[in-house]
C-alpha positions as CSV (number, residue, x, y, z in Angstrom):
1,X,22.5,26.4,1.9
2,X,19.7,23.8,2.2
3,X,22.0,21.2,0.9
4,X,24.7,22.1,3.5
5,X,22.1,22.2,6.2
6,X,20.9,18.7,5.4
7,X,24.4,17.5,5.1
8,X,25.3,18.7,8.6
9,X,22.4,16.4,9.9
10,X,24.3,13.6,8.4
11,X,27.7,14.4,9.6
12,X,26.7,14.4,13.3
13,X,25.6,10.9,13.0
14,X,29.2,9.8,12.5
15,X,31.4,11.6,14.0
16,X,33.1,-4.3,24.0
17,X,34.7,-6.6,23.3
18,X,33.5,-9.3,25.8
19,X,36.2,-11.7,27.3
20,X,34.2,-14.6,26.5
21,X,34.6,-16.0,23.0
22,X,32.1,-14.6,20.7
23,X,30.0,-16.2,18.1
24,X,29.3,-14.3,14.8
25,X,25.9,-14.3,13.0
26,X,24.2,-12.3,10.3
27,X,20.6,-11.6,10.0
28,X,18.9,-13.4,7.1
29,X,16.4,-11.0,5.6
30,X,15.4,-13.6,3.0
31,X,13.5,-15.7,5.6
32,X,11.8,-12.8,7.2
33,X,8.0,-12.8,6.6
34,X,6.7,-10.0,8.9
35,X,6.9,-6.4,7.9
36,X,9.1,-5.6,10.9
37,X,12.0,-7.1,8.9
38,X,11.0,-5.9,5.4
39,X,14.1,-4.7,3.7
40,X,12.4,-1.5,2.5
41,X,11.6,-0.6,6.0
42,X,15.2,-0.8,7.2
43,X,16.2,1.4,4.3
44,X,13.5,3.9,4.9
45,X,14.6,4.3,8.6
46,X,18.2,4.4,7.7
47,X,18.0,6.7,4.6
48,X,14.8,8.8,5.0
49,X,14.2,9.3,8.7
50,X,17.0,11.8,9.2
51,X,14.9,14.4,7.5
52,X,11.5,12.7,7.5
53,X,11.4,11.4,11.1
54,X,7.9,10.5,12.4
55,X,9.0,11.7,15.9
56,X,9.7,15.4,15.1
57,X,7.0,17.9,16.1
58,X,4.9,19.8,13.5
59,X,6.7,23.1,14.2
60,X,10.3,21.7,14.6
61,X,10.5,19.4,11.6
62,X,12.7,20.0,8.5
63,X,10.6,17.9,6.1
64,X,7.3,16.2,5.9
65,X,6.9,12.8,7.5
66,X,6.8,9.7,5.3
67,X,3.2,9.1,6.0
68,X,2.6,12.5,4.4
69,X,4.4,11.4,1.2
70,X,2.2,8.2,1.1
71,X,-1.1,10.2,1.5
72,X,-0.2,12.6,-1.3
73,X,1.2,10.2,-3.7
74,X,-1.4,7.4,-3.4
75,X,-5.0,7.5,-4.3
76,X,-7.6,4.7,-4.5
77,X,-6.6,4.3,-8.2
78,X,-2.9,4.4,-7.9
79,X,-1.1,1.1,-8.6
80,X,2.2,0.0,-6.8
81,X,4.0,0.3,-10.1
82,X,2.8,4.0,-10.6
83,X,3.6,4.9,-7.0
84,X,7.2,3.4,-7.3
85,X,7.8,5.1,-10.5
86,X,6.6,8.5,-9.2
87,X,8.9,8.2,-6.1
88,X,11.8,7.1,-8.3
89,X,11.3,10.0,-10.7
90,X,11.1,12.6,-8.0
91,X,14.2,11.4,-6.0
92,X,16.2,11.1,-9.1
93,X,15.2,14.6,-10.2
94,X,13.5,16.6,-7.5
95,X,11.9,19.9,-8.8
96,X,9.0,22.1,-7.9
97,X,7.2,21.1,-11.0
98,X,7.5,17.4,-10.3
99,X,6.2,17.4,-6.7
100,X,2.8,16.5,-5.5
101,X,3.4,18.3,-2.2
102,X,3.6,22.0,-3.1
103,X,2.9,23.1,0.5
104,X,5.8,21.1,1.8
105,X,8.0,22.6,-1.0
106,X,6.9,26.1,0.0
107,X,7.7,25.4,3.7
108,X,10.8,23.4,3.5
109,X,12.2,23.9,-0.1
110,X,12.8,21.3,-2.7
111,X,14.6,18.1,-1.5
112,X,18.2,18.1,-2.5
113,X,19.3,15.7,-5.3
114,X,21.0,12.6,-3.8
115,X,22.7,9.6,-5.0
116,X,20.4,6.7,-4.1
117,X,20.6,3.3,-5.6
118,X,17.6,2.7,-7.8
119,X,16.9,-0.6,-6.1
120,X,16.9,1.0,-2.6
121,X,14.3,3.5,-3.7
122,X,12.1,0.7,-5.2
123,X,12.3,-1.3,-2.0
124,X,11.4,1.7,0.1
125,X,8.4,2.6,-2.0
126,X,7.3,-1.0,-2.1
127,X,7.3,-1.1,1.7
128,X,5.4,2.2,1.9
129,X,2.8,1.2,-0.6
130,X,1.9,-2.1,1.2
131,X,2.2,-1.2,4.8
132,X,1.1,1.2,7.5
133,X,4.0,3.4,8.5
134,X,4.7,5.6,11.5
135,X,2.3,8.4,11.9
136,X,3.0,11.4,14.1
137,X,0.2,12.2,16.6
138,X,-0.4,15.6,15.1
139,X,-0.6,14.2,11.5
140,X,-4.2,13.2,11.1
141,X,-5.6,16.4,12.4
142,X,-3.2,18.5,10.2
143,X,-4.0,16.3,7.1
144,X,-7.8,16.7,7.5
145,X,-7.4,20.5,8.0
146,X,-5.2,20.7,4.8
147,X,-7.8,18.6,2.8
148,X,-10.7,20.7,4.2
149,X,-12.2,17.7,5.9
150,X,-11.9,19.2,9.4
151,X,-10.7,22.2,11.5
152,X,-7.6,20.7,12.9
153,X,-9.2,19.5,16.0
154,X,-9.7,15.8,15.2
155,X,-8.5,13.0,17.4
156,X,-4.8,12.8,17.1
157,X,-4.2,9.1,17.3
158,X,-1.7,7.9,14.7
159,X,-1.6,4.2,13.5
160,X,1.8,3.6,15.1
161,X,4.0,5.3,17.4
162,X,7.6,6.2,16.7
163,X,10.1,3.2,16.9
164,X,11.2,4.5,20.3
165,X,7.8,3.8,21.7
166,X,7.7,0.1,20.6
167,X,8.9,-2.9,22.7
168,X,12.3,-3.2,20.9
169,X,13.3,-6.0,23.4
170,X,11.0,-8.3,21.6
171,X,12.9,-7.9,18.2
172,X,15.7,-10.3,17.0
173,X,19.1,-9.0,18.3
174,X,20.2,-7.7,15.0
175,X,17.0,-5.6,14.4
176,X,17.0,-4.5,18.1
177,X,20.5,-3.1,17.9
178,X,19.9,-1.5,14.5
179,X,16.8,0.3,15.9
180,X,18.6,1.5,18.9
181,X,21.1,3.0,16.5
182,X,18.5,4.5,14.2
183,X,16.5,6.1,17.1
184,X,19.7,7.7,18.3
185,X,20.3,8.9,14.8
186,X,16.9,10.5,14.7
187,X,17.3,12.3,18.0
188,X,20.7,13.7,17.1
189,X,19.3,14.9,13.8
190,X,16.2,16.6,15.3
191,X,18.3,18.4,17.9
192,X,20.9,19.6,15.4
193,X,18.5,20.8,12.8
194,X,16.7,22.9,15.4
195,X,20.0,24.6,16.1
196,X,20.7,25.2,12.6
197,X,17.3,26.7,11.8
198,X,17.5,29.1,14.8
199,X,21.1,30.1,14.8
200,X,22.8,29.0,11.6
201,X,25.6,26.7,10.4
202,X,28.5,27.9,12.6
203,X,26.4,27.5,15.7
204,X,25.4,24.0,14.6
205,X,29.0,23.0,14.1
206,X,29.7,24.1,17.7
207,X,26.6,22.4,18.9
208,X,27.8,19.1,17.4
209,X,31.2,19.4,19.1
210,X,29.6,19.9,22.6
211,X,26.3,18.0,22.4
212,X,26.6,15.0,20.2
213,X,28.2,12.9,22.9
214,X,25.7,13.9,25.7
215,X,22.7,13.2,23.4
216,X,24.1,9.8,22.4
217,X,24.7,9.0,26.1
218,X,21.2,9.9,27.0
219,X,19.8,7.5,24.3
220,X,22.1,4.8,25.8
221,X,20.4,5.3,29.2
222,X,17.0,5.4,27.6
223,X,17.5,2.0,25.8
224,X,19.7,0.6,28.6
225,X,22.3,0.0,26.1
226,X,25.8,1.2,25.2
227,X,25.6,3.1,21.8
228,X,28.8,4.3,20.1
229,X,29.7,5.7,16.7
230,X,33.4,5.0,15.8
231,X,35.7,5.3,12.9
232,X,39.1,4.3,11.6
233,X,39.4,8.0,10.5
234,X,37.7,9.8,13.3
235,X,36.8,13.5,13.3
236,X,36.7,13.6,17.1
237,X,39.4,11.4,18.7
238,X,36.7,10.0,21.1
239,X,35.2,8.3,18.1
240,X,38.4,6.2,17.4
241,X,37.7,2.6,16.7
242,X,39.3,-0.1,18.9
243,X,40.8,-3.4,17.4
244,X,37.5,-5.3,17.5
245,X,35.6,-2.3,15.8
246,X,38.4,-2.0,13.3
247,X,37.8,-5.6,12.2
248,X,34.1,-4.8,11.7
249,X,34.8,-1.7,9.7
250,X,37.1,-3.7,7.4
251,X,34.4,-6.3,7.0
252,X,31.8,-3.7,5.9
253,X,34.4,-2.2,3.5
254,X,34.9,-5.6,2.0
255,X,31.1,-5.7,1.5
256,X,31.2,-2.4,-0.5
257,X,34.2,-3.6,-2.5
258,X,32.2,-6.8,-3.4
259,X,29.1,-4.8,-4.2
260,X,27.3,-6.6,-1.4
261,X,24.5,-5.2,0.8
262,X,25.7,-4.9,4.4
263,X,23.6,-6.4,7.2
264,X,24.1,-6.0,11.0
265,X,26.8,-8.2,12.4
266,X,25.9,-9.7,15.7
267,X,28.5,-10.8,18.2
268,X,27.1,-12.7,21.1
269,X,28.7,-13.9,24.4
270,X,27.1,-15.5,27.3
271,X,25.6,-12.4,28.7
272,X,26.0,-9.6,26.2
273,X,25.1,-8.7,22.6
274,X,27.1,-6.4,20.3
275,X,25.4,-5.3,17.1
276,X,27.6,-3.5,14.4
277,X,26.3,-1.6,11.4
278,X,28.1,0.6,8.9
279,X,27.8,4.3,8.4
280,X,28.3,5.2,4.6
281,X,28.8,8.3,2.8
282,X,26.4,9.8,0.3
283,X,26.8,12.8,-2.0
284,X,25.8,15.4,0.7
285,X,28.3,13.9,3.2
286,X,31.2,15.0,0.8
287,X,30.7,18.7,1.5
288,X,32.1,18.0,5.0
289,X,34.0,14.7,4.4
290,X,35.0,14.9,0.8
291,X,38.1,16.4,-0.9
292,X,39.5,19.5,0.9
293,X,39.2,22.8,-1.1
294,X,37.1,21.0,-3.8
295,X,34.1,19.5,-2.2
296,X,34.9,20.9,1.4
297,X,34.9,24.7,1.2
298,X,37.6,26.9,2.8
299,X,35.1,28.2,5.4
300,X,33.9,24.8,6.3
301,X,37.6,23.5,6.6
302,X,38.4,26.5,8.9
303,X,35.5,25.8,11.2
304,X,36.3,22.1,11.4
305,X,40.0,22.7,12.0
306,X,39.1,25.1,14.9
307,X,36.7,22.6,16.5
308,X,38.5,19.3,15.5
309,X,42.3,20.0,15.3
310,X,43.1,16.3,14.7
311,X,40.3,15.8,12.1
312,X,41.0,12.7,10.0
313,X,37.5,12.3,8.4
314,X,38.1,13.8,5.0
315,X,38.8,12.8,1.4
316,X,35.9,10.3,1.2
317,X,34.0,9.4,-2.0
318,X,30.3,8.3,-2.3
319,X,29.3,5.0,-0.7
320,X,32.4,4.5,1.3
321,X,32.3,3.1,5.0
322,X,33.0,6.2,7.2
323,X,32.6,4.1,10.4
324,X,30.1,1.9,12.3
325,X,27.6,1.9,14.9
326,X,28.4,-0.3,17.8
327,X,25.4,-1.1,20.1
328,X,25.9,-3.3,23.2
329,X,23.2,-4.6,25.4
330,X,22.5,-7.4,27.9
331,X,20.7,-10.6,26.9
């Protein structure tokens, strides 16, 4: 059940062309020196924050924040190599016996096993070890209480605010668009998981059907941008890709076929910027997007058929491009 619950958080995340001639560019991570563009940072936000979001409240969250993982796995004597190895070992084989966060396991359960590339885990752990990461306002007080250093009434400051609180307009266009997409993803996940925990899976499916679009639109208003999730095989017809978006989907599919890491594609005109980024399947996605009656159960199929009669978002395998984010904003 926990695997299905976490999977549903992922499925909600999925499901303009300007008249001026666009120019295409790709972000060059190799030349980035600041931590804002560290590759592990992007991977952490994209792969981990769905469940380990720094923006969720203490009572509403579905997993500990990443700062808690750093605090529990790193001591004054821990080397980077030891930390990376510990994180890789746990992600590859998550068990109660292997965890260093027994309180979190008792509350949230053991993290479901997922298919993450070893190099991605290494980059994420490398970034966490060397850098300050987002810290919820409640975390310091909670951590001190947990460690017996206080009574939970300490100053709740946090080293950083969630990405939504930062001035994203100062970022390069590719990073700015990506962060708009990821912050939207986090909001969708938080709201969906609250519904799942209170009312169950079927209520969550109905919630996705009714609320995913309004929530995405509200984030568009918040960021003063247009944020879309589209596909060549949409579950909801409203998420069908247009011709320009289909080109981008094919481009990202070619990256996968070539075993190439995908980077945001930036399309600029005189007044606007469009940033495209792929949405890829993982092992948990396949329970709602995999092979019908094998990976997708009869009950899930029945619920999906009722809510999405024209559903095309099935028969995927791991690490396939299920669609893209299309984020548009003014220069």
